[in-house]
C-alpha positions, 0 to 999 in steps of 0.5 A: 216681927210678923205682919198681919199677912204673915209676911216676915219683916226684912229685919228678921229675914235678911235672905229675902232682902238678898233676893231683891239685891241679887236680882236687882229688883225693887223690894216689893218684887223681891217679896213676891220672889221670896214668897214664890221660892218659899212655896216652891221649897215646901212643894219640893219637900213634899215631893211635888215638882210641878211649876207654881203659877200665879193662879195658885198663889191667887194673885191678879195677873193684871195688878199683882194684887192678892185675892185674899183681902187680909193678905193684900192689906198686910202686904200693902202695909208692909210695902207702905212702911218701906215706901215711907222710908225711901220717900224720906230719903228721896225728899231729904236728897231733893231738899239738900240738892235744892239748897246747894242750887240756891247757894250757887244761884246768881242773886245780884241784878248785875248777873243778868242781861236786863231787868226782865231777865232778872225778874224772871230769874227771881220768880224761878228762884221762888219756885226753887225755894218752894221745892226745897222747903216742901221736900224737907217738909215731906221728909219730916211728914214721912217720918211722922207718918212712919212713927204714928201711922196716921194714914192707911196704906192706900193713902200713902201710895196716893200721897207719894205718887201725887207729890212726886208728880208735883215735884216734877212740875216744880223742877220744870219752873226752876228753869228760867226758860220755861218760866219765861214761857209761862209769862207769855214771852214767845222767844225767851232767847231775846230776854236771856240772850242764851240758847236753851236745850231741853235735854235736862227736862227729858232727863228729869222726867225719866229720872223721876219716873224711874226712881219712882218705880224702883224706890217706892214699893208700889205695884204698877197699878199705883204708879201708872199715874206717875208714868202717864204724867211724865209722858204728857208733861213733856212740853 
């Protein structure tokens, strides 16, 4: 299987996938490394030992985009295929973990300190149900898109980045403390009778941004909105 850009699929080129795994880098960076090694090998075979620069490969130093429009489109189409596969598994895991959380959620009013605490918890429960449902729905849509190719490579990048940011927002409001803050309660401890640490909030933001960079086959110029969102989203 050869794409329009002349980039061989990972299924027919396991050595290129090995480059990604050995150097512990995302697959799209492994693609660049593999193309660089292939070019270097051809130059060595021709007796040229001079170091190859990005300018010779004709890649933008800032965005890592190819100057040739056909090569750029083919590379992004190949990256979009892997992004959709990883996006499917990420949302499947998110839906599964949200479902497990729902199973352990305290449903009865007897588990809460007062009626206000119970109402706020039920609102957080609705957000958790929404998170689980949308994650499974996006996993299904990723499979449909991978099969029918309804969107272009650029649209795939935008949808994946935007929905990851949306998931991050929903995760925050599954916590009773922040739901109480949204409802205008100045000191949620007076309602929940519990202390709160926002360490998990920082961890969730860091996990979402890190997973986005390592799992989704985007260049940084397509993922910087997620990084910026994670930085400004922290309450």
